[in-house]
C-alpha positions in Angstrom: 0.1 -0.1 0.1 2.8 2.5 1.1 4.6 1.4 -2.4 1.4 2.4 -4.3 1.1 5.7 -2.5 4.7 6.7 -3.2 4.4 5.6 -6.8 1.3 7.6 -7.2 3.1 10.8 -6.0 6.2 10.1 -8.1 4.3 9.5 -11.2 4.2 12.3 -13.7 0.8 13.8 -14.0 -0.5 15.2 -17.4 0.6 18.7 -17.8 -2.3 21.4 -16.9 -3.7 23.0 -20.0 -3.7 26.7 -20.1 -6.9 28.6 -20.2 -7.6 31.3 -22.9 -6.9 33.9 -20.4 -3.4 32.4 -19.5 -2.4 32.0 -23.0 -3.2 35.9 -23.8 -1.1 38.0 -21.7 -2.1 41.8 -22.2 0.1 43.8 -20.0 -1.3 47.3 -21.2 -4.4 46.6 -23.4 -5.5 50.2 -23.8 -2.4 52.8 -24.0 -4.4 55.9 -24.3 -7.5 57.7 -25.7 -7.6 60.7 -27.6 -7.8 62.3 -31.0 -6.3 61.2 -34.4 -5.9 62.9 -37.9 -4.3 61.4 -41.0 -1.4 62.7 -43.1 -1.7 65.4 -45.6 -1.1 64.8 -49.4 2.1 66.7 -48.9 3.8 63.9 -47.2 3.4 61.1 -50.0 6.7 59.6 -50.9 8.5 61.6 -48.0 11.0 59.8 -45.6 9.5 59.0 -42.1 11.4 58.8 -38.8 12.0 55.2 -39.3 13.5 56.1 -42.8 10.7 54.4 -44.6 8.8 56.5 -47.3 5.4 57.4 -46.4 2.7 56.0 -48.8 -1.1 56.7 -48.2 -2.1 53.3 -49.0 0.1 51.6 -46.4 -1.2 50.9 -43.0 1.1 53.1 -40.9 1.0 55.9 -38.2 3.0 58.3 -36.2 3.2 58.4 -32.4 5.2 60.7 -30.2 6.4 57.9 -27.7 5.7 54.3 -29.0 8.8 52.5 -30.4 9.0 52.5 -34.1 7.8 49.2 -35.4 5.4 48.8 -32.7 1.9 47.5 -34.1 -1.2 49.1 -32.6 -5.0 48.7 -33.0 -6.6 51.9 -33.4 -10.4 52.0 -32.8 -12.7 54.7 -33.7 -14.9 55.3 -30.5 -17.8 56.8 -32.6 -18.5 53.6 -34.5 -16.3 51.0 -33.2 -14.4 50.3 -36.3 -10.8 49.4 -35.7 -7.4 49.2 -37.8 -4.2 47.6 -37.3 -1.1 50.1 -38.0 2.7 50.0 -37.6 4.2 53.0 -35.9 6.9 54.2 -38.2 7.1 57.9 -37.8 7.2 60.6 -35.0 4.2 63.0 -34.4 1.7 64.3 -34.2 2.7 67.7 -33.1 -0.7 69.2 -32.8 -1.9 69.7 -29.3 -4.7 67.1 -28.2 -3.7 64.5 -30.9 -2.3 61.2 -30.1 -1.8 59.5 -33.2 -1.5 60.6 -37.1 -2.8 57.8 -39.4 -2.1 57.1 -42.9 -4.8 58.2 -45.1 -5.9 54.6 -45.9 -5.8 53.7 -42.3 -8.1 56.6 -41.2 -10.4 55.9 -44.3 -10.8 52.2 -42.9 -12.3 53.4 -39.6 -14.1 56.8 -40.6 -14.9 59.3 -43.5 -12.0 61.1 -44.4 -14.2 64.2 -44.4 -14.2 64.2 -40.6 -10.8 65.0 -40.6 -10.2 64.4 -36.8 -11.9 61.5 -34.7 -11.7 60.3 -31.1 -9.8 57.0 -30.8 -8.4 54.4 -28.4 -4.8 53.1 -29.1 -3.9 49.5 -28.0 -0.3 48.0 -28.4 -0.7 44.6 -30.1 3.0 43.8 -30.8 
């Protein structure tokens, strides 16, 4: 009997499976809330802070502090539409704005005629 009890203690057990909450570890889901705008046509083909050229059809954005190369999910809080962009530039330099989106990224979540929208910015990578 004692031998069976010791064997049960020493026998390797099946590893515990992770739950969905354990697999997804988001440390800072929402970084910030604020206003977003989009790049003017003037910047088409010009160098960004990362050295990449800005093209309006690419899903990119400018942020003042996030590391270049960071992927973020930007959600328009008026309609809950979101887009994933890569930070490849610095800005915006307009008071009250937290992110400048490429024209196509902005158009994916709102009508361009709005010009400025209220968003949440969530780091995903």
